C-alpha positions as MATLAB code, in Angstrom:
seq = 'MPGVWLILPTYNEADNLDQLVRAVLPQLEGTGLPHTILVVDDGSPDGTGEIADRLAAELSPVRVLHRARKQGLGRAYLAGFEMALGAGANLVMEMDADFSHDPADVPRLIAAAGAADLALGSRYEPGGGVENWGLARRLVSRGGCAYARLVLGVPVRDLTGGFKCFNRRVLETLDLSGVHANGYGFQIELTYKAVRAGCTVTEVPIVFRQRRTGVSKMTPPIALEAVWKVLALRLRR';
ca = [
       0.000    0.000    0.000;
       1.441    3.425   -0.918;
       1.377    6.444    1.385;
       2.956    6.577    4.863;
       4.245    3.501    6.679;
       5.045    3.928   10.373;
       7.427    1.242   11.638;
       7.129    0.387   15.346;
       9.810   -2.053   16.540;
       8.784   -3.723   19.781;
      10.290   -5.909   22.448;
       8.358   -6.220   25.715;
       6.096   -3.212   25.118;
       2.836   -4.849   26.250;
       2.019   -1.919   28.543;
       2.460    0.690   25.802;
       1.574   -0.736   22.403;
      -2.232   -0.661   22.464;
      -2.378    2.909   23.758;
       0.297    4.115   21.359;
      -1.333    2.648   18.259;
      -4.691    4.146   19.230;
      -3.025    7.527   19.864;
      -1.071    7.668   16.618;
      -3.795    6.436   14.252;
      -5.861    9.659   14.430;
      -2.693   11.657   13.740;
      -2.019    9.636   10.598;
      -5.650    9.867    9.536;
      -5.500   13.633    9.895;
      -2.813   13.898    7.217;
      -5.264   12.660    4.583;
      -2.634   10.224    3.274;
      -2.989    6.447    2.996;
      -1.274    5.018    6.052;
      -0.088    1.766    7.575;
       1.316    0.997   11.025;
       3.718   -1.935   10.941;
       4.573   -3.474   14.305;
       7.825   -5.436   14.115;
       7.962   -7.641   17.189;
      11.103   -9.547   18.120;
       9.447  -12.468   19.884;
       8.523  -10.494   23.017;
       7.934  -12.901   25.927;
       5.490  -10.474   27.598;
       2.731  -10.906   25.003;
       3.431   -7.804   22.900;
       3.130   -9.862   19.712;
      -0.317  -11.118   20.696;
      -1.464   -7.567   21.414;
      -0.183   -6.517   17.999;
      -2.141   -9.351   16.351;
      -5.294   -8.296   18.186;
      -4.856   -4.702   17.020;
      -4.302   -5.848   13.430;
      -7.516   -7.886   13.553;
      -9.459   -4.875   14.831;
      -7.810   -1.984   12.965;
      -7.289   -2.307    9.207;
      -4.231    0.014    8.964;
      -2.261   -2.166   11.404;
       0.023   -4.966   10.245;
       2.402   -7.177   12.187;
       5.771   -8.684   11.340;
       6.809  -11.378   13.818;
      10.466  -12.236   14.226;
      11.540  -15.318   16.122;
      13.962  -13.659   18.516;
      15.470  -10.388   19.630;
      17.952   -9.257   16.987;
      18.242   -5.580   17.803;
      16.608   -2.312   16.841;
      18.520   -1.885   13.597;
      17.616   -5.338   12.277;
      13.964   -4.735   13.167;
      13.876   -1.436   11.311;
      15.582   -2.892    8.231;
      13.038   -5.706    8.117;
      10.274   -3.116    8.384;
      11.807   -0.954    5.652;
      11.959   -3.920    3.314;
       8.302   -4.745    3.865;
       7.191   -1.110    3.492;
       9.164   -0.502    0.299;
       7.936   -3.780   -1.152;
       4.364   -2.636   -0.538;
       4.960    0.673   -2.345;
       5.341    3.079    0.586;
       6.127    6.684   -0.370;
       7.163    7.746    3.129;
       8.614    5.493    5.841;
       8.702    6.592    9.471;
      10.615    5.461   12.541;
       9.161    5.944   16.013;
       9.691    4.527   19.493;
       6.850    2.410   20.879;
       7.072    3.730   24.463;
       5.634    7.278   24.126;
       9.102    8.850   24.201;
       8.021   10.406   20.908;
       4.762   12.343   20.955;
       2.178   10.993   18.471;
       1.026   14.585   17.934;
       4.383   15.300   16.240;
       3.835   12.686   13.515;
       2.007   15.074   11.123;
       4.775   17.665   11.543;
       7.433   15.197   10.410;
       5.320   14.066    7.478;
       4.782   17.673    6.411;
       8.506   18.450    6.711;
       9.338   15.429    4.546;
       7.512   17.137    1.696;
      10.426   19.552    1.291;
      13.323   17.296    2.340;
      14.558   13.772    1.770;
      14.673   13.060    5.497;
      12.789   14.813    8.296;
      14.293   14.160   11.714;
      12.622   14.869   15.047;
      15.352   16.770   16.873;
      15.801   17.289   20.597;
      18.632   19.738   19.987;
      17.195   21.968   17.290;
      16.066   25.309   18.804;
      12.623   24.687   20.261;
      13.331   21.045   21.034;
      14.249   19.448   24.338;
      13.920   16.553   26.751;
      11.750   15.959   29.816;
      12.233   13.868   32.960;
      15.915   13.159   32.346;
      18.567   13.368   35.027;
      21.727   15.408   34.551;
      23.875   12.359   33.759;
      21.624   11.195   30.929;
      21.420   14.714   29.506;
      25.206   14.983   29.479;
      25.664   11.565   27.878;
      23.131   12.299   25.152;
      24.428   15.779   24.387;
      28.024   14.578   24.487;
      27.282   11.628   22.212;
      25.631   13.832   19.608;
      28.451   16.394   19.751;
      31.067   13.629   19.455;
      29.377   12.056   16.424;
      28.844   15.423   14.760;
      32.480   16.419   15.263;
      34.017   13.123   14.129;
      31.739   12.687   11.104;
      31.643   16.341   10.120;
      27.908   16.505    9.399;
      25.701   19.499   10.318;
      22.967   17.505   12.061;
      22.330   18.421   15.698;
      20.570   15.209   16.783;
      22.449   12.364   15.114;
      21.199    9.766   17.592;
      17.534   10.681   17.148;
      15.173    7.821   16.290;
      12.043    9.756   15.243;
      12.336   10.078   11.458;
      10.416   10.285    8.222;
      12.234    9.068    5.097;
      11.197    9.685    1.543;
      11.241    6.411   -0.328;
      14.070    7.602   -2.577;
      16.431    7.867    0.407;
      16.055    4.233    1.440;
      16.342    3.124   -2.176;
      19.545    5.146   -2.575;
      21.278    3.803    0.528;
      22.920    0.391    0.654;
      20.793   -0.931    3.497;
      22.446   -4.342    3.273;
      25.655   -2.668    4.436;
      24.091   -1.227    7.618;
      25.070   -3.368   10.583;
      24.718   -1.185   13.682;
      21.882   -1.283   16.207;
      20.554    1.226   18.746;
      22.089    4.679   18.631;
      24.735    3.396   16.220;
      22.025    2.473   13.708;
      20.448    5.922   13.886;
      23.802    7.649   13.458;
      24.799    5.430   10.546;
      21.568    5.873    8.628;
      21.507    9.667    8.932;
      25.204    9.931    8.134;
      24.858    7.795    5.014;
      21.889    9.870    3.881;
      23.933   13.073    4.205;
      26.902   11.515    2.406;
      24.603   10.425   -0.421;
      23.570   14.042   -0.959;
      20.125   13.749    0.622;
      18.629   16.810    2.269;
      17.942   16.534    5.996;
      15.671   18.868    7.953;
      15.444   18.835   11.741;
      12.014   19.358   13.299;
      12.163   20.396   16.982;
      10.488   17.891   19.305;
      10.320   17.253   23.039;
      11.563   13.784   23.959;
      10.030   12.294   27.097;
      11.008    9.458   29.393;
       9.159    6.242   28.533;
       5.795    5.853   30.284;
       6.248    2.288   31.512;
       8.611   -0.627   31.025;
      12.375   -0.903   30.951;
      14.691    1.101   28.712;
      16.433   -0.912   25.985;
      19.514    1.300   26.250;
      22.432   -0.772   27.572;
      26.199   -0.141   27.930;
      27.010   -2.394   24.911;
      24.620   -0.378   22.722;
      26.236    2.873   23.887;
      29.718    1.511   23.231;
      28.653    0.323   19.793;
      27.717    3.887   18.904;
      31.185    5.116   19.929;
      33.133    2.665   17.798;
      30.634    2.807   14.930;
      31.247    6.547   14.587;
      34.990    5.957   14.345;
      34.484    3.111   11.873;
      32.296    5.289    9.642;
      34.902    8.050    9.708;
      37.778    5.684    8.882;
      35.779    4.051    6.087;
      35.225    7.459    4.506;
];
């Protein structure tokens, strides 16, 4: 189906998924564009996959892609991209499934993607910000973005941001088979490759909030991956 595909990767998001899907659907409907929500579940043991199936049975725009085991955020997104592009999607969105990203911002990203190849929800663009974060997390996030921006030499303020709207042509231009990072590293790599390919990137200010319920998927190995992935991308260039 053409139009907008919103990819929601999930792992143990049983407490959030139903509410999020019901919150974001009206926002997609309001754009007037054909729309699909694709839940990509990595074999969640808490029943997230079953909730996704129930939503798909009730709500026609919802589809589900089940994966046998947890393989990481990047792999989940790439699987979702492949399915969306194969179905003829014109725009493909990334969004967290824990209400860290505000569903009300979805139409703003879609609108911004009309004039750019990639619209990125940015915490660090003027007007953006974060809520309910401690000082340590703020420093780590800011420092990580500044580090990646400096090493890679790209003028994007929020390189680790995971709230995005891609025009189809971007994903078709990039060699997605060569993307191997997960977590923050995946987000950095994808945006960096888009910039290097000559794609235009616009940053839309958003407020990022602490997840409503559940456990953060951010772990020390994922953070370390982002550090070495930035260096690897720079050396490869």
